[in-house]
Each structure stands twice: as structure tokens, then as C-alpha cells.
C-alpha beads as a LAMMPS data file, in Angstrom:
LAMMPS data file: protein, C-alpha beads

109 atoms
108 bonds

1 atom types
1 bond types

-500.0 500.0 xlo xhi
-500.0 500.0 ylo yhi
-500.0 500.0 zlo zhi

Masses

1 110.0

Atoms # bond

1 1 1 178.026 446.842 364.368
2 1 1 175.542 444.420 365.989
3 1 1 176.368 445.745 369.473
4 1 1 175.865 449.362 368.176
5 1 1 172.421 448.244 366.808
6 1 1 171.579 446.346 370.100
7 1 1 172.423 449.346 372.097
8 1 1 170.223 451.717 369.991
9 1 1 167.209 449.362 369.956
10 1 1 167.631 449.066 373.858
11 1 1 167.787 452.720 374.220
12 1 1 164.773 453.285 371.912
13 1 1 162.701 450.921 373.867
14 1 1 163.695 452.081 377.332
15 1 1 162.730 455.674 376.135
16 1 1 159.524 454.205 374.769
17 1 1 158.919 452.461 378.137
18 1 1 159.511 455.621 380.171
19 1 1 157.318 457.587 377.933
20 1 1 154.461 455.159 377.999
21 1 1 154.306 455.207 381.776
22 1 1 153.687 459.089 381.980
23 1 1 150.118 460.338 382.593
24 1 1 149.848 462.822 379.717
25 1 1 148.400 461.733 376.378
26 1 1 151.149 463.025 374.045
27 1 1 154.113 461.498 375.814
28 1 1 152.432 458.277 375.634
29 1 1 151.765 458.864 371.732
30 1 1 155.527 459.570 371.285
31 1 1 156.384 456.535 373.428
32 1 1 154.341 454.307 370.899
33 1 1 156.138 455.869 368.158
34 1 1 159.558 455.126 369.608
35 1 1 158.508 451.452 370.315
36 1 1 157.366 451.206 366.638
37 1 1 160.971 452.611 365.626
38 1 1 162.485 450.151 367.861
39 1 1 160.551 447.187 366.458
40 1 1 161.260 448.341 362.980
41 1 1 164.910 448.438 363.372
42 1 1 164.908 444.962 365.220
43 1 1 162.854 443.514 362.291
44 1 1 165.390 445.030 359.738
45 1 1 168.314 443.967 361.567
46 1 1 166.680 440.455 361.776
47 1 1 167.435 440.051 358.194
48 1 1 171.153 440.215 358.512
49 1 1 173.003 443.446 357.202
50 1 1 175.101 442.665 354.296
51 1 1 177.670 445.186 352.962
52 1 1 178.189 445.543 349.095
53 1 1 174.902 443.732 348.325
54 1 1 172.099 444.801 346.033
55 1 1 168.558 444.262 346.664
56 1 1 167.878 443.252 342.838
57 1 1 170.682 440.808 341.477
58 1 1 171.061 438.654 338.719
59 1 1 172.922 435.252 339.328
60 1 1 176.420 435.540 340.722
61 1 1 176.351 437.806 343.677
62 1 1 177.050 435.585 346.957
63 1 1 175.426 437.797 349.500
64 1 1 171.715 438.250 348.993
65 1 1 169.634 440.522 351.421
66 1 1 166.511 438.930 352.974
67 1 1 163.593 440.967 351.248
68 1 1 160.953 439.686 353.884
69 1 1 162.334 442.026 356.771
70 1 1 162.166 444.675 354.372
71 1 1 158.752 444.161 353.320
72 1 1 157.755 443.739 356.960
73 1 1 159.285 447.130 357.797
74 1 1 157.883 448.965 355.055
75 1 1 154.455 447.566 356.073
76 1 1 154.920 448.360 359.756
77 1 1 156.002 451.970 358.817
78 1 1 152.828 452.414 356.909
79 1 1 150.606 450.951 359.622
80 1 1 152.369 452.909 362.563
81 1 1 151.976 456.140 360.792
82 1 1 148.218 455.697 360.324
83 1 1 147.901 454.513 364.132
84 1 1 149.931 457.546 365.340
85 1 1 147.618 459.938 362.984
86 1 1 144.503 458.276 364.495
87 1 1 145.858 458.531 368.185
88 1 1 147.002 462.180 367.626
89 1 1 143.331 462.989 366.404
90 1 1 141.743 461.178 369.253
91 1 1 143.998 462.935 371.840
92 1 1 143.032 466.163 370.364
93 1 1 139.579 465.333 370.786
94 1 1 139.873 464.279 374.388
95 1 1 141.989 467.335 375.014
96 1 1 138.965 469.314 373.647
97 1 1 136.160 467.569 375.599
98 1 1 138.058 467.183 378.716
99 1 1 139.887 470.145 379.067
100 1 1 143.363 468.504 380.058
101 1 1 145.651 465.964 378.620
102 1 1 145.877 463.661 381.823
103 1 1 145.305 460.124 381.127
104 1 1 144.383 459.047 384.715
105 1 1 141.708 461.969 385.106
106 1 1 137.952 461.582 384.084
107 1 1 134.521 461.384 385.288
108 1 1 134.072 458.659 388.007
109 1 1 130.817 457.118 387.379

Bonds

1 1 1 2
2 1 2 3
3 1 3 4
4 1 4 5
5 1 5 6
6 1 6 7
7 1 7 8
8 1 8 9
9 1 9 10
10 1 10 11
11 1 11 12
12 1 12 13
13 1 13 14
14 1 14 15
15 1 15 16
16 1 16 17
17 1 17 18
18 1 18 19
19 1 19 20
20 1 20 21
21 1 21 22
22 1 22 23
23 1 23 24
24 1 24 25
25 1 25 26
26 1 26 27
27 1 27 28
28 1 28 29
29 1 29 30
30 1 30 31
31 1 31 32
32 1 32 33
33 1 33 34
34 1 34 35
35 1 35 36
36 1 36 37
37 1 37 38
38 1 38 39
39 1 39 40
40 1 40 41
41 1 41 42
42 1 42 43
43 1 43 44
44 1 44 45
45 1 45 46
46 1 46 47
47 1 47 48
48 1 48 49
49 1 49 50
50 1 50 51
51 1 51 52
52 1 52 53
53 1 53 54
54 1 54 55
55 1 55 56
56 1 56 57
57 1 57 58
58 1 58 59
59 1 59 60
60 1 60 61
61 1 61 62
62 1 62 63
63 1 63 64
64 1 64 65
65 1 65 66
66 1 66 67
67 1 67 68
68 1 68 69
69 1 69 70
70 1 70 71
71 1 71 72
72 1 72 73
73 1 73 74
74 1 74 75
75 1 75 76
76 1 76 77
77 1 77 78
78 1 78 79
79 1 79 80
80 1 80 81
81 1 81 82
82 1 82 83
83 1 83 84
84 1 84 85
85 1 85 86
86 1 86 87
87 1 87 88
88 1 88 89
89 1 89 90
90 1 90 91
91 1 91 92
92 1 92 93
93 1 93 94
94 1 94 95
95 1 95 96
96 1 96 97
97 1 97 98
98 1 98 99
99 1 99 100
100 1 100 101
101 1 101 102
102 1 102 103
103 1 103 104
104 1 104 105
105 1 105 106
106 1 106 107
107 1 107 108
108 1 108 109
């Protein structure tokens, strides 16, 4: 299971870096989102995955999941959604004012 999760995190990170190196605005936003997903999965897995465990238990269950990575991932999801929404609005404004969505073009002053 750990190998599969590691491969998924690696593929997400590699895809994110590939998209971040594009010269267009919207693939960069998609790359940032994928990088956020990879970090969220990494944080979630760092809390150790336990089968047959409940998030809220009384005394007696041997395998307790760590609530800190779960709280960090939930917070990161909310912050990532807000950041993505802001970047999309910013990209649409730049597209409207500049007429294209290239990152490396602009006024040279």
C-alpha cells in the first residue's frame, strides 16, 4: 500500500511540475492544484493509515488514527480552494486586459 501511495504522490508531483513549467496561465493554475493534492495526500499518509480503526473511539481500541494530519489536510483543502479561486479570477482579468494567456509575454518597460 505504501508503494502505491508513493507512486501516486510522485506522479502527481511530476505532473504538477510539468504543468508549472508551461507558458500559459491555466496550466500553471492546474499544476498548482495538482501540487496541492500531492501535498495533501502526503500529509494524510504521514498520519499512518490504519485499517479497522475509528476516528472517535472510547477506551479499548489499539490503533488510533492521528487527528493532526487529518486537520492539516482539511485546512489545506480550504486554503487551496480559496487560492485556486483567486488565481482563476486573476487569470481571467489578465486574459481580458492582455488579450492572451501567455505568462512570458507583456509590456517591456
